[in-house]
Backbone as XML, in Angstrom:
<?xml version="1.0"?>
<chain id="A" units="angstrom">
  <residue number="1" name="MET">
    <atom name="N" x="0.835" y="-1.230" z="0.091"/>
    <atom name="CA" x="-0.312" y="0.173" z="0.024"/>
    <atom name="C" x="0.900" y="1.343" z="0.240"/>
  </residue>
  <residue number="2" name="SER">
    <atom name="N" x="0.802" y="1.978" z="-0.860"/>
    <atom name="CA" x="1.364" y="3.778" z="-1.112"/>
    <atom name="C" x="1.141" y="4.479" z="0.222"/>
  </residue>
  <residue number="3" name="PRO">
    <atom name="N" x="1.703" y="5.147" z="0.659"/>
    <atom name="CA" x="1.158" y="6.138" z="1.640"/>
    <atom name="C" x="0.340" y="7.296" z="0.968"/>
  </residue>
  <residue number="4" name="ARG">
    <atom name="N" x="0.000" y="7.608" z="1.858"/>
    <atom name="CA" x="-1.295" y="8.487" z="1.111"/>
    <atom name="C" x="-0.528" y="10.388" z="1.013"/>
  </residue>
  <residue number="5" name="ARG">
    <atom name="N" x="-0.821" y="10.866" z="-0.339"/>
    <atom name="CA" x="-0.427" y="11.885" z="-0.648"/>
    <atom name="C" x="-1.196" y="12.781" z="0.682"/>
  </residue>
  <residue number="6" name="PRO">
    <atom name="N" x="-0.162" y="14.103" z="0.809"/>
    <atom name="CA" x="-1.514" y="15.165" z="1.071"/>
    <atom name="C" x="-2.172" y="15.781" z="0.251"/>
  </residue>
  <residue number="7" name="THR">
    <atom name="N" x="-3.387" y="15.915" z="0.697"/>
    <atom name="CA" x="-4.304" y="16.591" z="-0.923"/>
    <atom name="C" x="-3.761" y="18.260" z="-0.777"/>
  </residue>
  <residue number="8" name="PRO">
    <atom name="N" x="-3.825" y="18.466" z="-1.766"/>
    <atom name="CA" x="-3.743" y="19.620" z="-2.552"/>
    <atom name="C" x="-4.375" y="21.432" z="-1.699"/>
  </residue>
  <residue number="9" name="THR">
    <atom name="N" x="-3.350" y="22.466" z="-1.275"/>
    <atom name="CA" x="-4.737" y="23.063" z="-1.071"/>
    <atom name="C" x="-4.987" y="24.317" z="-1.834"/>
  </residue>
  <residue number="10" name="PRO">
    <atom name="N" x="-5.870" y="25.001" z="-1.832"/>
    <atom name="CA" x="-5.989" y="25.718" z="-2.734"/>
    <atom name="C" x="-5.100" y="27.422" z="-2.498"/>
  </residue>
  <residue number="11" name="GLN">
    <atom name="N" x="-4.711" y="28.124" z="-3.689"/>
    <atom name="CA" x="-3.665" y="28.816" z="-3.812"/>
    <atom name="C" x="-4.404" y="29.998" z="-2.617"/>
  </residue>
  <residue number="12" name="GLY">
    <atom name="N" x="-3.102" y="30.477" z="-1.464"/>
    <atom name="CA" x="-3.657" y="31.481" z="-0.583"/>
    <atom name="C" x="-3.852" y="31.189" z="0.693"/>
  </residue>
  <residue number="13" name="TYR">
    <atom name="N" x="-4.501" y="29.747" z="0.896"/>
    <atom name="CA" x="-4.758" y="29.091" z="1.778"/>
    <atom name="C" x="-3.748" y="28.135" z="2.487"/>
  </residue>
  <residue number="14" name="TYR">
    <atom name="N" x="-3.417" y="28.184" z="3.835"/>
    <atom name="CA" x="-2.063" y="26.920" z="4.376"/>
    <atom name="C" x="-2.326" y="26.463" z="5.454"/>
  </residue>
  <residue number="15" name="ARG">
    <atom name="N" x="-2.372" y="25.527" z="5.312"/>
    <atom name="CA" x="-2.361" y="24.482" z="6.466"/>
    <atom name="C" x="-1.548" y="24.886" z="7.590"/>
  </residue>
  <residue number="16" name="VAL">
    <atom name="N" x="-1.545" y="24.236" z="8.967"/>
    <atom name="CA" x="-0.951" y="24.661" z="9.958"/>
    <atom name="C" x="0.489" y="24.598" z="10.259"/>
  </residue>
  <residue number="17" name="GLU">
    <atom name="N" x="0.950" y="23.458" z="8.858"/>
    <atom name="CA" x="2.207" y="23.149" z="9.215"/>
    <atom name="C" x="2.925" y="24.368" z="8.393"/>
  </residue>
  <residue number="18" name="THR">
    <atom name="N" x="2.369" y="24.736" z="7.436"/>
    <atom name="CA" x="2.958" y="25.808" z="6.918"/>
    <atom name="C" x="2.469" y="27.396" z="7.477"/>
  </residue>
  <residue number="19" name="ALA">
    <atom name="N" x="1.312" y="27.546" z="7.967"/>
    <atom name="CA" x="0.920" y="28.547" z="8.872"/>
    <atom name="C" x="1.826" y="29.308" z="9.468"/>
  </residue>
  <residue number="20" name="VAL">
    <atom name="N" x="2.416" y="28.437" z="10.691"/>
    <atom name="CA" x="2.996" y="29.042" z="11.550"/>
    <atom name="C" x="4.531" y="28.963" z="10.798"/>
  </residue>
  <residue number="21" name="VAL">
    <atom name="N" x="5.233" y="28.555" z="9.503"/>
    <atom name="CA" x="6.144" y="29.410" z="8.952"/>
    <atom name="C" x="5.801" y="31.040" z="8.497"/>
  </residue>
  <residue number="22" name="GLN">
    <atom name="N" x="4.575" y="30.699" z="8.229"/>
    <atom name="CA" x="4.081" y="32.319" z="7.200"/>
    <atom name="C" x="4.057" y="33.174" z="8.917"/>
  </residue>
  <residue number="23" name="LEU">
    <atom name="N" x="3.554" y="32.675" z="10.044"/>
    <atom name="CA" x="3.789" y="33.936" z="10.960"/>
    <atom name="C" x="4.817" y="33.643" z="11.764"/>
  </residue>
  <residue number="24" name="GLY">
    <atom name="N" x="5.687" y="33.071" z="11.470"/>
    <atom name="CA" x="7.099" y="33.502" z="12.043"/>
    <atom name="C" x="7.603" y="32.622" z="13.181"/>
  </residue>
  <residue number="25" name="LEU">
    <atom name="N" x="6.871" y="31.822" z="13.452"/>
    <atom name="CA" x="6.671" y="30.605" z="15.129"/>
    <atom name="C" x="8.090" y="29.976" z="14.602"/>
  </residue>
  <residue number="26" name="ALA">
    <atom name="N" x="7.723" y="29.470" z="13.194"/>
    <atom name="CA" x="8.596" y="28.011" z="13.013"/>
    <atom name="C" x="9.414" y="28.342" z="11.547"/>
  </residue>
  <residue number="27" name="LYS">
    <atom name="N" x="10.931" y="27.789" z="11.694"/>
    <atom name="CA" x="11.942" y="27.843" z="10.405"/>
    <atom name="C" x="11.454" y="27.152" z="9.385"/>
  </residue>
  <residue number="28" name="ASP">
    <atom name="N" x="10.966" y="26.243" z="9.393"/>
    <atom name="CA" x="10.895" y="25.401" z="8.389"/>
    <atom name="C" x="9.319" y="24.456" z="8.406"/>
  </residue>
  <residue number="29" name="GLU">
    <atom name="N" x="8.521" y="23.797" z="7.749"/>
    <atom name="CA" x="7.640" y="23.061" z="7.698"/>
    <atom name="C" x="7.684" y="21.731" z="8.581"/>
  </residue>
  <residue number="30" name="LYS">
    <atom name="N" x="9.021" y="21.305" z="8.428"/>
    <atom name="CA" x="9.228" y="20.059" z="9.359"/>
    <atom name="C" x="9.370" y="20.583" z="11.437"/>
  </residue>
  <residue number="31" name="ASP">
    <atom name="N" x="9.298" y="21.793" z="11.572"/>
    <atom name="CA" x="9.583" y="22.498" z="12.677"/>
    <atom name="C" x="8.437" y="22.005" z="13.285"/>
  </residue>
  <residue number="32" name="THR">
    <atom name="N" x="8.229" y="21.690" z="15.006"/>
    <atom name="CA" x="6.535" y="22.009" z="15.464"/>
    <atom name="C" x="6.874" y="22.913" z="16.176"/>
  </residue>
  <residue number="33" name="THR">
    <atom name="N" x="7.157" y="23.610" z="16.521"/>
    <atom name="CA" x="7.370" y="25.392" z="17.103"/>
    <atom name="C" x="5.973" y="25.302" z="16.778"/>
  </residue>
  <residue number="34" name="GLY">
    <atom name="N" x="5.054" y="25.934" z="17.564"/>
    <atom name="CA" x="3.902" y="26.617" z="17.441"/>
    <atom name="C" x="2.277" y="26.056" z="16.903"/>
  </residue>
  <residue number="35" name="ARG">
    <atom name="N" x="2.523" y="24.737" z="16.129"/>
    <atom name="CA" x="1.560" y="24.298" z="15.890"/>
    <atom name="C" x="0.440" y="24.075" z="16.516"/>
  </residue>
  <residue number="36" name="ARG">
    <atom name="N" x="0.756" y="23.661" z="17.979"/>
    <atom name="CA" x="-0.464" y="23.116" z="19.205"/>
    <atom name="C" x="-1.102" y="24.809" z="19.411"/>
  </residue>
  <residue number="37" name="TRP">
    <atom name="N" x="-0.100" y="25.787" z="19.595"/>
    <atom name="CA" x="-0.707" y="27.247" z="20.205"/>
    <atom name="C" x="-1.623" y="27.588" z="19.005"/>
  </residue>
  <residue number="38" name="LEU">
    <atom name="N" x="-1.804" y="27.563" z="17.205"/>
    <atom name="CA" x="-2.417" y="27.910" z="16.572"/>
    <atom name="C" x="-3.395" y="26.833" z="16.294"/>
  </residue>
  <residue number="39" name="ARG">
    <atom name="N" x="-3.418" y="25.451" z="16.395"/>
    <atom name="CA" x="-4.356" y="24.570" z="16.477"/>
    <atom name="C" x="-5.570" y="24.983" z="17.492"/>
  </residue>
  <residue number="40" name="ASP">
    <atom name="N" x="-4.910" y="25.238" z="18.436"/>
    <atom name="CA" x="-5.605" y="25.396" z="20.210"/>
    <atom name="C" x="-6.494" y="26.386" z="19.923"/>
  </residue>
  <residue number="41" name="GLY">
    <atom name="N" x="-5.978" y="27.810" z="20.120"/>
    <atom name="CA" x="-6.800" y="28.801" z="19.283"/>
    <atom name="C" x="-7.421" y="28.714" z="18.225"/>
  </residue>
  <residue number="42" name="ALA">
    <atom name="N" x="-7.559" y="27.887" z="17.508"/>
    <atom name="CA" x="-8.473" y="28.013" z="16.245"/>
    <atom name="C" x="-9.926" y="27.018" z="17.404"/>
  </residue>
  <residue number="43" name="ASN">
    <atom name="N" x="-9.431" y="26.212" z="17.867"/>
    <atom name="CA" x="-9.980" y="25.033" z="18.093"/>
    <atom name="C" x="-10.858" y="25.663" z="19.593"/>
  </residue>
  <residue number="44" name="ARG">
    <atom name="N" x="-10.976" y="26.813" z="20.104"/>
    <atom name="CA" x="-11.457" y="27.903" z="21.062"/>
    <atom name="C" x="-13.060" y="27.398" z="20.947"/>
  </residue>
  <residue number="45" name="GLU">
    <atom name="N" x="-13.330" y="27.657" z="22.138"/>
    <atom name="CA" x="-14.981" y="28.073" z="21.943"/>
    <atom name="C" x="-15.264" y="29.959" z="22.015"/>
  </residue>
  <residue number="46" name="LYS">
    <atom name="N" x="-16.178" y="30.133" z="21.460"/>
    <atom name="CA" x="-16.359" y="31.487" z="21.626"/>
    <atom name="C" x="-16.404" y="32.612" z="23.106"/>
  </residue>
  <residue number="47" name="ASP">
    <atom name="N" x="-16.936" y="31.806" z="24.253"/>
    <atom name="CA" x="-16.575" y="32.392" z="25.703"/>
    <atom name="C" x="-15.745" y="31.329" z="25.967"/>
  </residue>
  <residue number="48" name="ASP">
    <atom name="N" x="-14.678" y="31.333" z="25.966"/>
    <atom name="CA" x="-13.631" y="30.981" z="26.048"/>
    <atom name="C" x="-12.856" y="32.253" z="26.735"/>
  </residue>
  <residue number="49" name="PRO">
    <atom name="N" x="-12.433" y="31.748" z="28.461"/>
    <atom name="CA" x="-11.661" y="32.323" z="28.831"/>
    <atom name="C" x="-10.285" y="33.258" z="28.459"/>
  </residue>
  <residue number="50" name="ARG">
    <atom name="N" x="-9.616" y="32.308" z="27.627"/>
    <atom name="CA" x="-8.339" y="32.460" z="27.000"/>
    <atom name="C" x="-8.487" y="33.367" z="26.233"/>
  </residue>
  <residue number="51" name="GLY">
    <atom name="N" x="-9.569" y="33.968" z="25.482"/>
    <atom name="CA" x="-9.990" y="34.667" z="24.429"/>
    <atom name="C" x="-10.691" y="34.272" z="23.258"/>
  </residue>
  <residue number="52" name="LYS">
    <atom name="N" x="-10.855" y="35.118" z="22.232"/>
    <atom name="CA" x="-11.320" y="34.842" z="20.954"/>
    <atom name="C" x="-10.978" y="33.409" z="20.051"/>
  </residue>
  <residue number="53" name="PRO">
    <atom name="N" x="-11.542" y="33.113" z="19.950"/>
    <atom name="CA" x="-11.043" y="32.211" z="18.755"/>
    <atom name="C" x="-10.114" y="32.818" z="17.506"/>
  </residue>
  <residue number="54" name="PHE">
    <atom name="N" x="-9.408" y="31.593" z="16.822"/>
    <atom name="CA" x="-8.838" y="32.402" z="15.663"/>
    <atom name="C" x="-9.333" y="31.971" z="14.779"/>
  </residue>
  <residue number="55" name="PRO">
    <atom name="N" x="-9.986" y="33.256" z="13.683"/>
    <atom name="CA" x="-10.132" y="32.929" z="12.609"/>
    <atom name="C" x="-9.547" y="31.582" z="11.514"/>
  </residue>
  <residue number="56" name="HIS">
    <atom name="N" x="-10.334" y="31.151" z="10.587"/>
    <atom name="CA" x="-9.744" y="30.092" z="9.984"/>
    <atom name="C" x="-11.032" y="29.210" z="9.200"/>
  </residue>
  <residue number="57" name="SER">
    <atom name="N" x="-10.324" y="28.375" z="8.542"/>
    <atom name="CA" x="-11.727" y="27.539" z="7.827"/>
    <atom name="C" x="-11.121" y="25.848" z="7.808"/>
  </residue>
  <residue number="58" name="ARG">
    <atom name="N" x="-12.428" y="24.884" z="7.705"/>
    <atom name="CA" x="-11.823" y="23.514" z="7.701"/>
    <atom name="C" x="-12.148" y="23.186" z="5.773"/>
  </residue>
  <residue number="59" name="LEU">
    <atom name="N" x="-11.502" y="22.580" z="5.040"/>
    <atom name="CA" x="-11.545" y="21.502" z="4.109"/>
    <atom name="C" x="-11.510" y="20.182" z="4.089"/>
  </residue>
  <residue number="60" name="ASN">
    <atom name="N" x="-12.494" y="19.660" z="4.284"/>
    <atom name="CA" x="-12.381" y="18.486" z="3.924"/>
    <atom name="C" x="-12.006" y="17.962" z="5.530"/>
  </residue>
  <residue number="61" name="GLY">
    <atom name="N" x="-12.426" y="18.718" z="6.605"/>
    <atom name="CA" x="-11.945" y="18.373" z="7.700"/>
    <atom name="C" x="-10.300" y="18.438" z="8.203"/>
  </residue>
  <residue number="62" name="LEU">
    <atom name="N" x="-9.894" y="19.596" z="7.313"/>
    <atom name="CA" x="-8.231" y="19.988" z="7.698"/>
    <atom name="C" x="-8.145" y="21.392" z="7.760"/>
  </residue>
  <residue number="63" name="LEU">
    <atom name="N" x="-7.620" y="21.596" z="8.722"/>
    <atom name="CA" x="-7.712" y="22.772" z="9.523"/>
    <atom name="C" x="-6.739" y="24.169" z="8.622"/>
  </residue>
  <residue number="64" name="VAL">
    <atom name="N" x="-7.225" y="24.876" z="8.145"/>
    <atom name="CA" x="-6.637" y="25.870" z="6.999"/>
    <atom name="C" x="-6.512" y="27.297" z="7.087"/>
  </residue>
  <residue number="65" name="PHE">
    <atom name="N" x="-5.571" y="28.278" z="7.308"/>
    <atom name="CA" x="-5.858" y="29.230" z="7.253"/>
    <atom name="C" x="-5.489" y="30.544" z="5.871"/>
  </residue>
  <residue number="66" name="SER">
    <atom name="N" x="-6.579" y="31.447" z="5.853"/>
    <atom name="CA" x="-6.027" y="31.795" z="4.531"/>
    <atom name="C" x="-5.228" y="33.380" z="5.228"/>
  </residue>
  <residue number="67" name="ASP">
    <atom name="N" x="-4.720" y="34.102" z="4.084"/>
    <atom name="CA" x="-3.870" y="35.335" z="4.199"/>
    <atom name="C" x="-4.509" y="35.832" z="4.855"/>
  </residue>
  <residue number="68" name="ALA">
    <atom name="N" x="-5.608" y="36.230" z="5.211"/>
    <atom name="CA" x="-6.275" y="37.477" z="5.827"/>
    <atom name="C" x="-6.320" y="36.694" z="7.513"/>
  </residue>
  <residue number="69" name="ASP">
    <atom name="N" x="-6.927" y="35.606" z="7.432"/>
    <atom name="CA" x="-6.738" y="34.971" z="8.646"/>
    <atom name="C" x="-5.275" y="35.216" z="9.577"/>
  </residue>
  <residue number="70" name="LEU">
    <atom name="N" x="-4.307" y="34.902" z="8.781"/>
    <atom name="CA" x="-3.070" y="34.779" z="9.651"/>
    <atom name="C" x="-2.541" y="36.193" z="10.192"/>
  </residue>
  <residue number="71" name="ALA">
    <atom name="N" x="-3.230" y="37.402" z="8.852"/>
    <atom name="CA" x="-3.162" y="38.894" z="9.209"/>
    <atom name="C" x="-3.813" y="39.031" z="10.399"/>
  </residue>
  <residue number="72" name="GLU">
    <atom name="N" x="-5.151" y="38.284" z="10.870"/>
    <atom name="CA" x="-5.790" y="39.032" z="11.804"/>
    <atom name="C" x="-5.313" y="38.437" z="12.978"/>
  </residue>
  <residue number="73" name="ILE">
    <atom name="N" x="-4.300" y="37.264" z="13.359"/>
    <atom name="CA" x="-3.511" y="36.216" z="13.970"/>
    <atom name="C" x="-2.721" y="37.128" z="14.390"/>
  </residue>
  <residue number="74" name="TYR">
    <atom name="N" x="-2.211" y="37.636" z="13.543"/>
    <atom name="CA" x="-0.897" y="38.356" z="13.668"/>
    <atom name="C" x="-1.253" y="39.712" z="14.580"/>
  </residue>
  <residue number="75" name="ASN">
    <atom name="N" x="-2.173" y="40.282" z="14.231"/>
    <atom name="CA" x="-2.836" y="41.493" z="14.751"/>
    <atom name="C" x="-3.411" y="41.633" z="15.625"/>
  </residue>
  <residue number="76" name="MET">
    <atom name="N" x="-3.875" y="40.167" z="16.481"/>
    <atom name="CA" x="-3.651" y="39.964" z="17.626"/>
    <atom name="C" x="-3.036" y="40.122" z="18.866"/>
  </residue>
  <residue number="77" name="HIS">
    <atom name="N" x="-1.779" y="39.453" z="18.214"/>
    <atom name="CA" x="-0.706" y="39.332" z="19.064"/>
    <atom name="C" x="0.249" y="39.215" z="18.932"/>
  </residue>
  <residue number="78" name="ARG">
    <atom name="N" x="0.227" y="40.460" z="18.363"/>
    <atom name="CA" x="2.021" y="41.047" z="18.367"/>
    <atom name="C" x="2.319" y="41.823" z="19.463"/>
  </residue>
  <residue number="79" name="ASN">
    <atom name="N" x="1.281" y="42.414" z="19.346"/>
    <atom name="CA" x="1.402" y="43.363" z="21.136"/>
    <atom name="C" x="1.059" y="42.872" z="22.404"/>
  </residue>
  <residue number="80" name="ALA">
    <atom name="N" x="0.769" y="41.499" z="22.234"/>
    <atom name="CA" x="0.159" y="40.589" z="23.640"/>
    <atom name="C" x="0.914" y="40.841" z="24.741"/>
  </residue>
  <residue number="81" name="PRO">
    <atom name="N" x="0.854" y="41.537" z="25.692"/>
    <atom name="CA" x="1.677" y="40.976" z="26.804"/>
    <atom name="C" x="2.120" y="39.646" z="27.347"/>
  </residue>
  <residue number="82" name="SER">
    <atom name="N" x="3.530" y="39.272" z="27.786"/>
    <atom name="CA" x="3.534" y="38.384" z="27.951"/>
    <atom name="C" x="3.228" y="37.831" z="28.952"/>
  </residue>
  <residue number="83" name="ARG">
    <atom name="N" x="2.227" y="36.642" z="29.305"/>
    <atom name="CA" x="1.610" y="36.487" z="30.773"/>
    <atom name="C" x="2.794" y="35.519" z="31.393"/>
  </residue>
  <residue number="84" name="ARG">
    <atom name="N" x="2.753" y="35.846" z="32.721"/>
    <atom name="CA" x="3.983" y="35.052" z="33.515"/>
    <atom name="C" x="3.359" y="34.692" z="34.639"/>
  </residue>
  <residue number="85" name="GLY">
    <atom name="N" x="3.585" y="33.217" z="34.819"/>
    <atom name="CA" x="2.994" y="32.767" z="36.137"/>
    <atom name="C" x="2.959" y="33.629" z="37.206"/>
  </residue>
  <residue number="86" name="ARG">
    <atom name="N" x="2.539" y="32.464" z="38.367"/>
    <atom name="CA" x="2.806" y="32.989" z="39.441"/>
    <atom name="C" x="4.094" y="33.088" z="39.883"/>
  </residue>
  <residue number="87" name="GLN">
    <atom name="N" x="4.245" y="34.305" z="40.880"/>
    <atom name="CA" x="5.505" y="34.306" z="41.360"/>
    <atom name="C" x="6.448" y="33.549" z="42.210"/>
  </residue>
  <residue number="88" name="ARG">
    <atom name="N" x="7.166" y="32.882" z="42.256"/>
    <atom name="CA" x="7.993" y="31.772" z="42.745"/>
    <atom name="C" x="8.640" y="32.549" z="44.155"/>
  </residue>
  <residue number="89" name="GLY">
    <atom name="N" x="8.242" y="31.968" z="44.866"/>
    <atom name="CA" x="9.153" y="32.361" z="46.490"/>
    <atom name="C" x="9.115" y="31.804" z="47.611"/>
  </residue>
  <residue number="90" name="SER">
    <atom name="N" x="9.152" y="32.024" z="48.592"/>
    <atom name="CA" x="9.450" y="30.995" z="49.696"/>
    <atom name="C" x="7.538" y="32.010" z="50.183"/>
  </residue>
  <residue number="91" name="ARG">
    <atom name="N" x="6.832" y="31.327" z="50.854"/>
    <atom name="CA" x="5.619" y="31.937" z="51.598"/>
    <atom name="C" x="5.803" y="31.042" z="52.767"/>
  </residue>
  <residue number="92" name="VAL">
    <atom name="N" x="6.095" y="32.204" z="53.678"/>
    <atom name="CA" x="6.500" y="31.815" z="55.274"/>
    <atom name="C" x="5.166" y="31.547" z="56.120"/>
  </residue>
  <residue number="93" name="ILE">
    <atom name="N" x="4.469" y="30.795" z="55.706"/>
    <atom name="CA" x="2.898" y="31.297" z="56.634"/>
    <atom name="C" x="2.883" y="29.853" z="57.852"/>
  </residue>
  <residue number="94" name="GLY">
    <atom name="N" x="3.207" y="30.310" z="59.044"/>
    <atom name="CA" x="2.616" y="29.405" z="60.218"/>
    <atom name="C" x="4.166" y="28.591" z="60.801"/>
  </residue>
  <residue number="95" name="ARG">
    <atom name="N" x="5.588" y="29.018" z="60.216"/>
    <atom name="CA" x="6.715" y="28.324" z="60.126"/>
    <atom name="C" x="7.856" y="29.214" z="60.746"/>
  </residue>
  <residue number="96" name="THR">
    <atom name="N" x="8.455" y="28.652" z="61.215"/>
    <atom name="CA" x="9.104" y="29.059" z="62.600"/>
    <atom name="C" x="10.703" y="30.008" z="61.562"/>
  </residue>
  <residue number="97" name="VAL">
    <atom name="N" x="11.536" y="30.648" z="61.911"/>
    <atom name="CA" x="12.136" y="31.362" z="60.622"/>
    <atom name="C" x="13.503" y="31.119" z="61.768"/>
  </residue>
  <residue number="98" name="ILE">
    <atom name="N" x="14.655" y="31.114" z="61.286"/>
    <atom name="CA" x="15.902" y="30.891" z="62.256"/>
    <atom name="C" x="16.577" y="31.678" z="61.909"/>
  </residue>
  <residue number="99" name="ALA">
    <atom name="N" x="17.059" y="33.081" z="62.761"/>
    <atom name="CA" x="17.532" y="34.200" z="62.183"/>
    <atom name="C" x="18.954" y="34.425" z="63.090"/>
  </residue>
  <residue number="100" name="PRO">
    <atom name="N" x="20.040" y="34.923" z="63.256"/>
    <atom name="CA" x="20.830" y="35.331" z="64.010"/>
    <atom name="C" x="20.841" y="36.448" z="65.173"/>
  </residue>
  <residue number="101" name="ASP">
    <atom name="N" x="20.737" y="36.849" z="65.771"/>
    <atom name="CA" x="20.544" y="37.412" z="66.683"/>
    <atom name="C" x="21.663" y="38.325" z="67.235"/>
  </residue>
  <residue number="102" name="GLU">
    <atom name="N" x="21.603" y="40.103" z="66.290"/>
    <atom name="CA" x="22.697" y="40.328" z="66.862"/>
    <atom name="C" x="22.900" y="41.345" z="68.366"/>
  </residue>
  <residue number="103" name="GLN">
    <atom name="N" x="21.549" y="41.120" z="68.458"/>
    <atom name="CA" x="21.606" y="42.166" z="69.647"/>
    <atom name="C" x="21.712" y="41.358" z="70.994"/>
  </residue>
  <residue number="104" name="THR">
    <atom name="N" x="20.720" y="40.638" z="71.270"/>
    <atom name="CA" x="21.530" y="39.838" z="72.361"/>
    <atom name="C" x="22.666" y="38.690" z="72.681"/>
  </residue>
  <residue number="105" name="GLY">
    <atom name="N" x="23.132" y="38.558" z="71.551"/>
    <atom name="CA" x="24.800" y="37.962" z="71.597"/>
    <atom name="C" x="24.358" y="36.438" z="71.406"/>
  </residue>
  <residue number="106" name="SER">
    <atom name="N" x="22.698" y="36.238" z="71.443"/>
    <atom name="CA" x="22.738" y="34.105" z="71.082"/>
    <atom name="C" x="23.256" y="34.144" z="69.269"/>
  </residue>
  <residue number="107" name="ASP">
    <atom name="N" x="23.188" y="33.119" z="68.991"/>
    <atom name="CA" x="23.845" y="32.686" z="67.609"/>
    <atom name="C" x="22.084" y="32.202" z="66.676"/>
  </residue>
  <residue number="108" name="LEU">
    <atom name="N" x="21.097" y="31.993" z="67.598"/>
    <atom name="CA" x="19.938" y="31.947" z="67.148"/>
    <atom name="C" x="18.358" y="32.427" z="67.775"/>
  </residue>
  <residue number="109" name="GLN">
    <atom name="N" x="17.806" y="32.916" z="66.979"/>
    <atom name="CA" x="16.610" y="33.522" z="66.963"/>
    <atom name="C" x="15.215" y="32.964" z="66.464"/>
  </residue>
  <residue number="110" name="SER">
    <atom name="N" x="13.936" y="32.482" z="67.329"/>
    <atom name="CA" x="12.743" y="32.130" z="66.505"/>
    <atom name="C" x="12.108" y="33.548" z="66.086"/>
  </residue>
  <residue number="111" name="VAL">
    <atom name="N" x="11.279" y="33.952" z="64.981"/>
    <atom name="CA" x="10.702" y="34.678" z="64.744"/>
    <atom name="C" x="9.615" y="34.081" z="63.974"/>
  </residue>
  <residue number="112" name="ALA">
    <atom name="N" x="8.667" y="34.558" z="64.422"/>
    <atom name="CA" x="6.909" y="33.676" z="63.945"/>
    <atom name="C" x="6.577" y="34.449" z="62.748"/>
  </residue>
</chain>
């Protein structure tokens, strides 16, 4: 059995592999960087708290993006602030911290 050849896409439409290259997220079509982000963005629900879904089309069940779709996605995210996770740091709640005591001359002090 011969391997399936990919179906051709119309001029001006790009599959996910080519769309990430057009957006500048990947170096070439074999690079997988950005594919999941693009697919997840297109598959969002309309009332998703992460934002509105990316514009896209489906041809024969395949996810495709037009030039206009890619331009809109680029405009949506070109100045987006980088989201940072919660601050990492130690929270001292209900623990005893041991520090040197300079005033009394003892080596250790318990601070609540």
